[in-house]
Predicted model as a PDB file, atoms N, CA, C, CB and O in Angstrom, pLDDT in the B-factor column:
MODEL        1                                                                  
ATOM      1  N   MET A   1     -45.828 -45.414  -9.649  1.00 59.00           N  
ATOM      2  CA  MET A   1     -45.756 -45.028  -8.251  1.00 59.00           C  
ATOM      3  C   MET A   1     -46.105 -43.552  -8.062  1.00 59.00           C  
ATOM      4  CB  MET A   1     -44.366 -45.316  -7.699  1.00 59.00           C  
ATOM      5  O   MET A   1     -46.759 -43.188  -7.085  1.00 59.00           O  
ATOM      6  N   LEU A   2     -45.673 -42.709  -8.987  1.00 57.00           N  
ATOM      7  CA  LEU A   2     -45.907 -41.272  -8.833  1.00 57.00           C  
ATOM      8  C   LEU A   2     -47.223 -40.807  -9.451  1.00 57.00           C  
ATOM      9  CB  LEU A   2     -44.769 -40.506  -9.449  1.00 57.00           C  
ATOM     10  O   LEU A   2     -47.573 -39.631  -9.346  1.00 57.00           O  
ATOM     11  N   LYS A   3     -47.949 -41.710 -10.089  1.00 69.00           N  
ATOM     12  CA  LYS A   3     -49.135 -41.291 -10.827  1.00 69.00           C  
ATOM     13  C   LYS A   3     -50.209 -40.668  -9.941  1.00 69.00           C  
ATOM     14  CB  LYS A   3     -49.712 -42.465 -11.557  1.00 69.00           C  
ATOM     15  O   LYS A   3     -50.802 -39.659 -10.321  1.00 69.00           O  
ATOM     16  N   ASP A   4     -50.471 -41.237  -8.784  1.00 77.00           N  
ATOM     17  CA  ASP A   4     -51.560 -40.751  -7.944  1.00 77.00           C  
ATOM     18  C   ASP A   4     -51.100 -39.869  -6.787  1.00 77.00           C  
ATOM     19  CB  ASP A   4     -52.323 -41.912  -7.403  1.00 77.00           C  
ATOM     20  O   ASP A   4     -51.938 -39.246  -6.135  1.00 77.00           O  
ATOM     21  N   ASN A   5     -49.837 -39.796  -6.517  1.00 83.00           N  
ATOM     22  CA  ASN A   5     -49.334 -39.078  -5.352  1.00 83.00           C  
ATOM     23  C   ASN A   5     -48.816 -37.694  -5.765  1.00 83.00           C  
ATOM     24  CB  ASN A   5     -48.217 -39.891  -4.656  1.00 83.00           C  
ATOM     25  O   ASN A   5     -47.675 -37.563  -6.210  1.00 83.00           O  
ATOM     26  N   VAL A   6     -49.651 -36.675  -5.618  1.00 86.00           N  
ATOM     27  CA  VAL A   6     -49.299 -35.316  -6.043  1.00 86.00           C  
ATOM     28  C   VAL A   6     -48.217 -34.721  -5.140  1.00 86.00           C  
ATOM     29  CB  VAL A   6     -50.547 -34.412  -6.036  1.00 86.00           C  
ATOM     30  O   VAL A   6     -47.338 -34.004  -5.619  1.00 86.00           O  
ATOM     31  N   ILE A   7     -48.273 -35.011  -3.852  1.00 89.00           N  
ATOM     32  CA  ILE A   7     -47.273 -34.472  -2.916  1.00 89.00           C  
ATOM     33  C   ILE A   7     -45.886 -34.990  -3.267  1.00 89.00           C  
ATOM     34  CB  ILE A   7     -47.627 -34.846  -1.456  1.00 89.00           C  
ATOM     35  O   ILE A   7     -44.919 -34.228  -3.268  1.00 89.00           O  
ATOM     36  N   LEU A   8     -45.785 -36.277  -3.564  1.00 90.00           N  
ATOM     37  CA  LEU A   8     -44.497 -36.847  -3.943  1.00 90.00           C  
ATOM     38  C   LEU A   8     -44.010 -36.272  -5.267  1.00 90.00           C  
ATOM     39  CB  LEU A   8     -44.596 -38.367  -4.036  1.00 90.00           C  
ATOM     40  O   LEU A   8     -42.814 -36.030  -5.431  1.00 90.00           O  
ATOM     41  N   LYS A   9     -44.924 -36.050  -6.215  1.00 89.00           N  
ATOM     42  CA  LYS A   9     -44.560 -35.413  -7.482  1.00 89.00           C  
ATOM     43  C   LYS A   9     -43.986 -34.019  -7.241  1.00 89.00           C  
ATOM     44  CB  LYS A   9     -45.782 -35.329  -8.415  1.00 89.00           C  
ATOM     45  O   LYS A   9     -42.975 -33.648  -7.836  1.00 89.00           O  
ATOM     46  N   MET A  10     -44.633 -33.252  -6.368  1.00 91.00           N  
ATOM     47  CA  MET A  10     -44.168 -31.892  -6.091  1.00 91.00           C  
ATOM     48  C   MET A  10     -42.787 -31.895  -5.466  1.00 91.00           C  
ATOM     49  CB  MET A  10     -45.147 -31.171  -5.176  1.00 91.00           C  
ATOM     50  O   MET A  10     -41.956 -31.050  -5.797  1.00 91.00           O  
ATOM     51  N   ILE A  11     -42.532 -32.832  -4.568  1.00 93.00           N  
ATOM     52  CA  ILE A  11     -41.217 -32.923  -3.927  1.00 93.00           C  
ATOM     53  C   ILE A  11     -40.148 -33.275  -4.960  1.00 93.00           C  
ATOM     54  CB  ILE A  11     -41.234 -33.974  -2.791  1.00 93.00           C  
ATOM     55  O   ILE A  11     -39.080 -32.665  -4.990  1.00 93.00           O  
ATOM     56  N   VAL A  12     -40.443 -34.259  -5.802  1.00 91.00           N  
ATOM     57  CA  VAL A  12     -39.478 -34.664  -6.831  1.00 91.00           C  
ATOM     58  C   VAL A  12     -39.225 -33.532  -7.819  1.00 91.00           C  
ATOM     59  CB  VAL A  12     -39.980 -35.910  -7.578  1.00 91.00           C  
ATOM     60  O   VAL A  12     -38.081 -33.301  -8.211  1.00 91.00           O  
ATOM     61  N   VAL A  13     -40.270 -32.827  -8.225  1.00 92.00           N  
ATOM     62  CA  VAL A  13     -40.116 -31.718  -9.164  1.00 92.00           C  
ATOM     63  C   VAL A  13     -39.299 -30.590  -8.539  1.00 92.00           C  
ATOM     64  CB  VAL A  13     -41.492 -31.194  -9.608  1.00 92.00           C  
ATOM     65  O   VAL A  13     -38.453 -30.004  -9.214  1.00 92.00           O  
ATOM     66  N   CYS A  14     -39.532 -30.275  -7.274  1.00 94.00           N  
ATOM     67  CA  CYS A  14     -38.764 -29.207  -6.615  1.00 94.00           C  
ATOM     68  C   CYS A  14     -37.287 -29.570  -6.499  1.00 94.00           C  
ATOM     69  CB  CYS A  14     -39.339 -28.920  -5.220  1.00 94.00           C  
ATOM     70  O   CYS A  14     -36.418 -28.724  -6.711  1.00 94.00           O  
ATOM     71  N   VAL A  15     -37.005 -30.816  -6.167  1.00 96.00           N  
ATOM     72  CA  VAL A  15     -35.609 -31.253  -6.059  1.00 96.00           C  
ATOM     73  C   VAL A  15     -34.925 -31.217  -7.420  1.00 96.00           C  
ATOM     74  CB  VAL A  15     -35.529 -32.672  -5.464  1.00 96.00           C  
ATOM     75  O   VAL A  15     -33.801 -30.730  -7.536  1.00 96.00           O  
ATOM     76  N   THR A  16     -35.592 -31.727  -8.448  1.00 94.00           N  
ATOM     77  CA  THR A  16     -34.979 -31.713  -9.774  1.00 94.00           C  
ATOM     78  C   THR A  16     -34.890 -30.304 -10.356  1.00 94.00           C  
ATOM     79  CB  THR A  16     -35.763 -32.606 -10.716  1.00 94.00           C  
ATOM     80  O   THR A  16     -33.978 -30.017 -11.131  1.00 94.00           O  
ATOM     81  N   LEU A  17     -35.819 -29.426  -9.994  1.00 93.00           N  
ATOM     82  CA  LEU A  17     -35.736 -28.030 -10.420  1.00 93.00           C  
ATOM     83  C   LEU A  17     -34.508 -27.353  -9.814  1.00 93.00           C  
ATOM     84  CB  LEU A  17     -37.013 -27.270 -10.023  1.00 93.00           C  
ATOM     85  O   LEU A  17     -33.781 -26.636 -10.502  1.00 93.00           O  
ATOM     86  N   ALA A  18     -34.287 -27.585  -8.533  1.00 93.00           N  
ATOM     87  CA  ALA A  18     -33.109 -27.009  -7.876  1.00 93.00           C  
ATOM     88  C   ALA A  18     -31.822 -27.568  -8.477  1.00 93.00           C  
ATOM     89  CB  ALA A  18     -33.148 -27.284  -6.363  1.00 93.00           C  
ATOM     90  O   ALA A  18     -30.874 -26.823  -8.724  1.00 93.00           O  
ATOM     91  N   TRP A  19     -31.790 -28.868  -8.708  1.00 95.00           N  
ATOM     92  CA  TRP A  19     -30.582 -29.486  -9.254  1.00 95.00           C  
ATOM     93  C   TRP A  19     -30.299 -28.990 -10.672  1.00 95.00           C  
ATOM     94  CB  TRP A  19     -30.717 -31.012  -9.249  1.00 95.00           C  
ATOM     95  O   TRP A  19     -29.156 -28.664 -10.990  1.00 95.00           O  
ATOM     96  N   SER A  20     -31.322 -28.929 -11.527  1.00 92.00           N  
ATOM     97  CA  SER A  20     -31.099 -28.507 -12.906  1.00 92.00           C  
ATOM     98  C   SER A  20     -30.708 -27.032 -12.989  1.00 92.00           C  
ATOM     99  CB  SER A  20     -32.350 -28.762 -13.739  1.00 92.00           C  
ATOM    100  O   SER A  20     -29.898 -26.654 -13.836  1.00 92.00           O  
ATOM    101  N   SER A  21     -31.269 -26.205 -12.127  1.00 88.00           N  
ATOM    102  CA  SER A  21     -30.863 -24.789 -12.110  1.00 88.00           C  
ATOM    103  C   SER A  21     -29.429 -24.646 -11.632  1.00 88.00           C  
ATOM    104  CB  SER A  21     -31.802 -23.963 -11.210  1.00 88.00           C  
ATOM    105  O   SER A  21     -28.669 -23.838 -12.167  1.00 88.00           O  
ATOM    106  N   TRP A  22     -29.061 -25.422 -10.636  1.00 89.00           N  
ATOM    107  CA  TRP A  22     -27.690 -25.391 -10.133  1.00 89.00           C  
ATOM    108  C   TRP A  22     -26.707 -25.902 -11.184  1.00 89.00           C  
ATOM    109  CB  TRP A  22     -27.573 -26.226  -8.853  1.00 89.00           C  
ATOM    110  O   TRP A  22     -25.592 -25.391 -11.293  1.00 89.00           O  
ATOM    111  N   ALA A  23     -27.118 -26.913 -11.961  1.00 90.00           N  
ATOM    112  CA  ALA A  23     -26.255 -27.470 -13.001  1.00 90.00           C  
ATOM    113  C   ALA A  23     -26.102 -26.511 -14.181  1.00 90.00           C  
ATOM    114  CB  ALA A  23     -26.812 -28.806 -13.486  1.00 90.00           C  
ATOM    115  O   ALA A  23     -25.057 -26.508 -14.831  1.00 90.00           O  
ATOM    116  N   ALA A  24     -27.111 -25.704 -14.467  1.00 87.00           N  
ATOM    117  CA  ALA A  24     -27.042 -24.770 -15.593  1.00 87.00           C  
ATOM    118  C   ALA A  24     -26.257 -23.510 -15.249  1.00 87.00           C  
ATOM    119  CB  ALA A  24     -28.442 -24.392 -16.041  1.00 87.00           C  
ATOM    120  O   ALA A  24     -25.820 -22.794 -16.150  1.00 87.00           O  
ATOM    121  N   TYR A  25     -26.073 -23.232 -13.978  1.00 85.00           N  
ATOM    122  CA  TYR A  25     -25.404 -21.991 -13.543  1.00 85.00           C  
ATOM    123  C   TYR A  25     -23.987 -21.843 -14.103  1.00 85.00           C  
ATOM    124  CB  TYR A  25     -25.347 -21.943 -12.026  1.00 85.00           C  
ATOM    125  O   TYR A  25     -23.667 -20.778 -14.629  1.00 85.00           O  
ATOM    126  N   PRO A  26     -23.120 -22.865 -14.015  1.00 86.00           N  
ATOM    127  CA  PRO A  26     -21.753 -22.661 -14.542  1.00 86.00           C  
ATOM    128  C   PRO A  26     -21.709 -22.396 -16.042  1.00 86.00           C  
ATOM    129  CB  PRO A  26     -20.904 -23.869 -14.237  1.00 86.00           C  
ATOM    130  O   PRO A  26     -20.874 -21.621 -16.509  1.00 86.00           O  
ATOM    131  N   PHE A  27     -22.596 -23.029 -16.797  1.00 83.00           N  
ATOM    132  CA  PHE A  27     -22.600 -22.813 -18.244  1.00 83.00           C  
ATOM    133  C   PHE A  27     -23.034 -21.401 -18.601  1.00 83.00           C  
ATOM    134  CB  PHE A  27     -23.513 -23.820 -18.925  1.00 83.00           C  
ATOM    135  O   PHE A  27     -22.447 -20.769 -19.480  1.00 83.00           O  
ATOM    136  N   MET A  28     -24.049 -20.912 -17.930  1.00 81.00           N  
ATOM    137  CA  MET A  28     -24.557 -19.579 -18.245  1.00 81.00           C  
ATOM    138  C   MET A  28     -23.676 -18.481 -17.657  1.00 81.00           C  
ATOM    139  CB  MET A  28     -25.978 -19.429 -17.732  1.00 81.00           C  
ATOM    140  O   MET A  28     -23.573 -17.401 -18.238  1.00 81.00           O  
ATOM    141  N   SER A  29     -23.050 -18.737 -16.533  1.00 78.00           N  
ATOM    142  CA  SER A  29     -22.249 -17.683 -15.912  1.00 78.00           C  
ATOM    143  C   SER A  29     -20.988 -17.385 -16.706  1.00 78.00           C  
ATOM    144  CB  SER A  29     -21.880 -18.072 -14.494  1.00 78.00           C  
ATOM    145  O   SER A  29     -20.470 -16.271 -16.637  1.00 78.00           O  
ATOM    146  N   THR A  30     -20.484 -18.354 -17.459  1.00 83.00           N  
ATOM    147  CA  THR A  30     -19.304 -18.083 -18.282  1.00 83.00           C  
ATOM    148  C   THR A  30     -19.666 -17.407 -19.595  1.00 83.00           C  
ATOM    149  CB  THR A  30     -18.555 -19.370 -18.562  1.00 83.00           C  
ATOM    150  O   THR A  30     -18.798 -16.822 -20.243  1.00 83.00           O  
ATOM    151  N   ALA A  31     -20.925 -17.476 -19.998  1.00 83.00           N  
ATOM    152  CA  ALA A  31     -21.331 -16.937 -21.288  1.00 83.00           C  
ATOM    153  C   ALA A  31     -21.776 -15.477 -21.228  1.00 83.00           C  
ATOM    154  CB  ALA A  31     -22.437 -17.769 -21.847  1.00 83.00           C  
ATOM    155  O   ALA A  31     -21.876 -14.820 -22.264  1.00 83.00           O  
ATOM    156  N   VAL A  32     -22.043 -14.963 -20.028  1.00 86.00           N  
ATOM    157  CA  VAL A  32     -22.565 -13.602 -19.926  1.00 86.00           C  
ATOM    158  C   VAL A  32     -21.722 -12.784 -18.954  1.00 86.00           C  
ATOM    159  CB  VAL A  32     -24.039 -13.616 -19.476  1.00 86.00           C  
ATOM    160  O   VAL A  32     -20.870 -13.307 -18.237  1.00 86.00           O  
ATOM    161  N   ASP A  33     -21.990 -11.495 -18.959  1.00 86.00           N  
ATOM    162  CA  ASP A  33     -21.333 -10.565 -18.044  1.00 86.00           C  
ATOM    163  C   ASP A  33     -21.720 -10.919 -16.594  1.00 86.00           C  
ATOM    164  CB  ASP A  33     -21.724  -9.084 -18.383  1.00 86.00           C  
ATOM    165  O   ASP A  33     -22.872 -11.270 -16.341  1.00 86.00           O  
ATOM    166  N   PRO A  34     -20.779 -10.831 -15.644  1.00 82.00           N  
ATOM    167  CA  PRO A  34     -21.112 -11.188 -14.252  1.00 82.00           C  
ATOM    168  C   PRO A  34     -22.278 -10.401 -13.658  1.00 82.00           C  
ATOM    169  CB  PRO A  34     -19.909 -10.987 -13.386  1.00 82.00           C  
ATOM    170  O   PRO A  34     -22.975 -10.899 -12.774  1.00 82.00           O  
ATOM    171  N   LYS A  35     -22.490  -9.188 -14.133  1.00 86.00           N  
ATOM    172  CA  LYS A  35     -23.606  -8.389 -13.610  1.00 86.00           C  
ATOM    173  C   LYS A  35     -24.960  -8.895 -14.106  1.00 86.00           C  
ATOM    174  CB  LYS A  35     -23.432  -6.928 -14.004  1.00 86.00           C  
ATOM    175  O   LYS A  35     -25.995  -8.559 -13.530  1.00 86.00           O  
ATOM    176  N   ARG A  36     -24.958  -9.694 -15.164  1.00 86.00           N  
ATOM    177  CA  ARG A  36     -26.212 -10.135 -15.778  1.00 86.00           C  
ATOM    178  C   ARG A  36     -26.452 -11.638 -15.647  1.00 86.00           C  
ATOM    179  CB  ARG A  36     -26.224  -9.754 -17.234  1.00 86.00           C  
ATOM    180  O   ARG A  36     -27.178 -12.218 -16.455  1.00 86.00           O  
ATOM    181  N   LYS A  37     -25.858 -12.267 -14.653  1.00 83.00           N  
ATOM    182  CA  LYS A  37     -26.039 -13.711 -14.470  1.00 83.00           C  
ATOM    183  C   LYS A  37     -27.489 -14.066 -14.167  1.00 83.00           C  
ATOM    184  CB  LYS A  37     -25.139 -14.216 -13.348  1.00 83.00           C  
ATOM    185  O   LYS A  37     -28.032 -15.012 -14.738  1.00 83.00           O  
ATOM    186  N   ALA A  38     -28.110 -13.319 -13.279  1.00 83.00           N  
ATOM    187  CA  ALA A  38     -29.497 -13.610 -12.921  1.00 83.00           C  
ATOM    188  C   ALA A  38     -30.418 -13.402 -14.120  1.00 83.00           C  
ATOM    189  CB  ALA A  38     -29.947 -12.728 -11.745  1.00 83.00           C  
ATOM    190  O   ALA A  38     -31.373 -14.156 -14.306  1.00 83.00           O  
ATOM    191  N   LEU A  39     -30.143 -12.405 -14.917  1.00 87.00           N  
ATOM    192  CA  LEU A  39     -30.954 -12.141 -16.104  1.00 87.00           C  
ATOM    193  C   LEU A  39     -30.813 -13.266 -17.123  1.00 87.00           C  
ATOM    194  CB  LEU A  39     -30.555 -10.803 -16.737  1.00 87.00           C  
ATOM    195  O   LEU A  39     -31.777 -13.598 -17.813  1.00 87.00           O  
ATOM    196  N   ALA A  40     -29.640 -13.850 -17.225  1.00 85.00           N  
ATOM    197  CA  ALA A  40     -29.425 -14.954 -18.158  1.00 85.00           C  
ATOM    198  C   ALA A  40     -30.023 -16.256 -17.647  1.00 85.00           C  
ATOM    199  CB  ALA A  40     -27.942 -15.139 -18.417  1.00 85.00           C  
ATOM    200  O   ALA A  40     -30.457 -17.088 -18.443  1.00 85.00           O  
ATOM    201  N   LEU A  41     -30.053 -16.444 -16.339  1.00 86.00           N  
ATOM    202  CA  LEU A  41     -30.590 -17.676 -15.777  1.00 86.00           C  
ATOM    203  C   LEU A  41     -32.112 -17.675 -15.681  1.00 86.00           C  
ATOM    204  CB  LEU A  41     -30.003 -17.908 -14.417  1.00 86.00           C  
ATOM    205  O   LEU A  41     -32.716 -18.742 -15.568  1.00 86.00           O  
ATOM    206  N   TYR A  42     -32.731 -16.533 -15.721  1.00 89.00           N  
ATOM    207  CA  TYR A  42     -34.176 -16.453 -15.583  1.00 89.00           C  
ATOM    208  C   TYR A  42     -34.938 -17.255 -16.641  1.00 89.00           C  
ATOM    209  CB  TYR A  42     -34.601 -15.021 -15.643  1.00 89.00           C  
ATOM    210  O   TYR A  42     -35.837 -18.010 -16.270  1.00 89.00           O  
ATOM    211  N   PRO A  43     -34.630 -17.136 -17.935  1.00 89.00           N  
ATOM    212  CA  PRO A  43     -35.381 -17.929 -18.924  1.00 89.00           C  
ATOM    213  C   PRO A  43     -35.201 -19.442 -18.742  1.00 89.00           C  
ATOM    214  CB  PRO A  43     -34.949 -17.538 -20.329  1.00 89.00           C  
ATOM    215  O   PRO A  43     -36.137 -20.210 -18.967  1.00 89.00           O  
ATOM    216  N   ILE A  44     -34.030 -19.857 -18.345  1.00 89.00           N  
ATOM    217  CA  ILE A  44     -33.792 -21.279 -18.113  1.00 89.00           C  
ATOM    218  C   ILE A  44     -34.613 -21.747 -16.919  1.00 89.00           C  
ATOM    219  CB  ILE A  44     -32.288 -21.556 -17.881  1.00 89.00           C  
ATOM    220  O   ILE A  44     -35.250 -22.799 -16.981  1.00 89.00           O  
ATOM    221  N   PHE A  45     -34.605 -20.988 -15.845  1.00 90.00           N  
ATOM    222  CA  PHE A  45     -35.399 -21.329 -14.669  1.00 90.00           C  
ATOM    223  C   PHE A  45     -36.887 -21.357 -15.012  1.00 90.00           C  
ATOM    224  CB  PHE A  45     -35.132 -20.330 -13.533  1.00 90.00           C  
ATOM    225  O   PHE A  45     -37.610 -22.238 -14.548  1.00 90.00           O  
ATOM    226  N   LEU A  46     -37.344 -20.414 -15.809  1.00 93.00           N  
ATOM    227  CA  LEU A  46     -38.744 -20.369 -16.206  1.00 93.00           C  
ATOM    228  C   LEU A  46     -39.129 -21.592 -17.041  1.00 93.00           C  
ATOM    229  CB  LEU A  46     -39.025 -19.089 -16.988  1.00 93.00           C  
ATOM    230  O   LEU A  46     -40.229 -22.124 -16.892  1.00 93.00           O  
ATOM    231  N   MET A  47     -38.231 -22.036 -17.913  1.00 93.00           N  
ATOM    232  CA  MET A  47     -38.497 -23.233 -18.701  1.00 93.00           C  
ATOM    233  C   MET A  47     -38.602 -24.454 -17.793  1.00 93.00           C  
ATOM    234  CB  MET A  47     -37.397 -23.442 -19.754  1.00 93.00           C  
ATOM    235  O   MET A  47     -39.500 -25.277 -17.971  1.00 93.00           O  
ATOM    236  N   TYR A  48     -37.692 -24.583 -16.818  1.00 93.00           N  
ATOM    237  CA  TYR A  48     -37.734 -25.718 -15.902  1.00 93.00           C  
ATOM    238  C   TYR A  48     -38.999 -25.695 -15.044  1.00 93.00           C  
ATOM    239  CB  TYR A  48     -36.494 -25.720 -15.008  1.00 93.00           C  
ATOM    240  O   TYR A  48     -39.569 -26.748 -14.757  1.00 93.00           O  
ATOM    241  N   VAL A  49     -39.437 -24.521 -14.638  1.00 94.00           N  
ATOM    242  CA  VAL A  49     -40.667 -24.416 -13.848  1.00 94.00           C  
ATOM    243  C   VAL A  49     -41.868 -24.836 -14.685  1.00 94.00           C  
ATOM    244  CB  VAL A  49     -40.859 -22.977 -13.322  1.00 94.00           C  
ATOM    245  O   VAL A  49     -42.750 -25.536 -14.188  1.00 94.00           O  
ATOM    246  N   SER A  50     -41.916 -24.423 -15.942  1.00 95.00           N  
ATOM    247  CA  SER A  50     -43.053 -24.798 -16.789  1.00 95.00           C  
ATOM    248  C   SER A  50     -43.072 -26.298 -17.068  1.00 95.00           C  
ATOM    249  CB  SER A  50     -43.009 -24.024 -18.110  1.00 95.00           C  
ATOM    250  O   SER A  50     -44.146 -26.900 -17.091  1.00 95.00           O  
ATOM    251  N   VAL A  51     -41.922 -26.908 -17.278  1.00 93.00           N  
ATOM    252  CA  VAL A  51     -41.871 -28.358 -17.468  1.00 93.00           C  
ATOM    253  C   VAL A  51     -42.278 -29.070 -16.174  1.00 93.00           C  
ATOM    254  CB  VAL A  51     -40.451 -28.804 -17.910  1.00 93.00           C  
ATOM    255  O   VAL A  51     -42.988 -30.074 -16.216  1.00 93.00           O  
ATOM    256  N   GLY A  52     -41.839 -28.561 -15.050  1.00 92.00           N  
ATOM    257  CA  GLY A  52     -42.233 -29.139 -13.767  1.00 92.00           C  
ATOM    258  C   GLY A  52     -43.728 -29.033 -13.528  1.00 92.00           C  
ATOM    259  O   GLY A  52     -44.345 -29.963 -13.008  1.00 92.00           O  
ATOM    260  N   PHE A  53     -44.312 -27.906 -13.905  1.00 93.00           N  
ATOM    261  CA  PHE A  53     -45.760 -27.755 -13.762  1.00 93.00           C  
ATOM    262  C   PHE A  53     -46.504 -28.762 -14.630  1.00 93.00           C  
ATOM    263  CB  PHE A  53     -46.187 -26.329 -14.126  1.00 93.00           C  
ATOM    264  O   PHE A  53     -47.514 -29.324 -14.206  1.00 93.00           O  
ATOM    265  N   LEU A  54     -46.006 -28.992 -15.850  1.00 92.00           N  
ATOM    266  CA  LEU A  54     -46.646 -29.985 -16.705  1.00 92.00           C  
ATOM    267  C   LEU A  54     -46.545 -31.388 -16.120  1.00 92.00           C  
ATOM    268  CB  LEU A  54     -46.026 -29.958 -18.087  1.00 92.00           C  
ATOM    269  O   LEU A  54     -47.486 -32.173 -16.236  1.00 92.00           O  
ATOM    270  N   ILE A  55     -45.435 -31.706 -15.505  1.00 88.00           N  
ATOM    271  CA  ILE A  55     -45.273 -33.023 -14.879  1.00 88.00           C  
ATOM    272  C   ILE A  55     -46.258 -33.188 -13.728  1.00 88.00           C  
ATOM    273  CB  ILE A  55     -43.826 -33.214 -14.374  1.00 88.00           C  
ATOM    274  O   ILE A  55     -46.844 -34.257 -13.559  1.00 88.00           O  
ATOM    275  N   ILE A  56     -46.439 -32.146 -12.947  1.00 88.00           N  
ATOM    276  CA  ILE A  56     -47.379 -32.235 -11.819  1.00 88.00           C  
ATOM    277  C   ILE A  56     -48.820 -32.289 -12.308  1.00 88.00           C  
ATOM    278  CB  ILE A  56     -47.194 -31.041 -10.870  1.00 88.00           C  
ATOM    279  O   ILE A  56     -49.642 -32.992 -11.720  1.00 88.00           O  
ATOM    280  N   ALA A  57     -49.139 -31.561 -13.368  1.00 87.00           N  
ATOM    281  CA  ALA A  57     -50.520 -31.445 -13.829  1.00 87.00           C  
ATOM    282  C   ALA A  57     -51.009 -32.673 -14.595  1.00 87.00           C  
ATOM    283  CB  ALA A  57     -50.657 -30.231 -14.698  1.00 87.00           C  
ATOM    284  O   ALA A  57     -52.210 -32.943 -14.616  1.00 87.00           O  
ATOM    285  N   ILE A  58     -50.114 -33.406 -15.212  1.00 84.00           N  
ATOM    286  CA  ILE A  58     -50.537 -34.570 -16.007  1.00 84.00           C  
ATOM    287  C   ILE A  58     -50.927 -35.701 -15.079  1.00 84.00           C  
ATOM    288  CB  ILE A  58     -49.414 -35.029 -16.975  1.00 84.00           C  
ATOM    289  O   ILE A  58     -50.213 -36.011 -14.125  1.00 84.00           O  
ATOM    290  N   ASP A  59     -52.066 -36.317 -15.365  1.00 65.00           N  
ATOM    291  CA  ASP A  59     -52.538 -37.456 -14.562  1.00 65.00           C  
ATOM    292  C   ASP A  59     -51.799 -38.705 -14.907  1.00 65.00           C  
ATOM    293  CB  ASP A  59     -54.018 -37.679 -14.754  1.00 65.00           C  
ATOM    294  O   ASP A  59     -52.066 -39.759 -14.330  1.00 65.00           O  
TER     295      ASP A  59                                                      
ENDMDL                                                                          
END                                                                             
């Protein structure tokens, strides 16, 4: 169903990106200093964005 519909893929990837970043926040926020939460979450967010880009780009 999602193979040919790029718009639907983008919507699904954006929703799952938001959900996975929100789910990773409690784990990372307890592991680092409160002033550095955004710095700790950046690599995780970047990994999720790159995986999402691969999902959208694959035919």
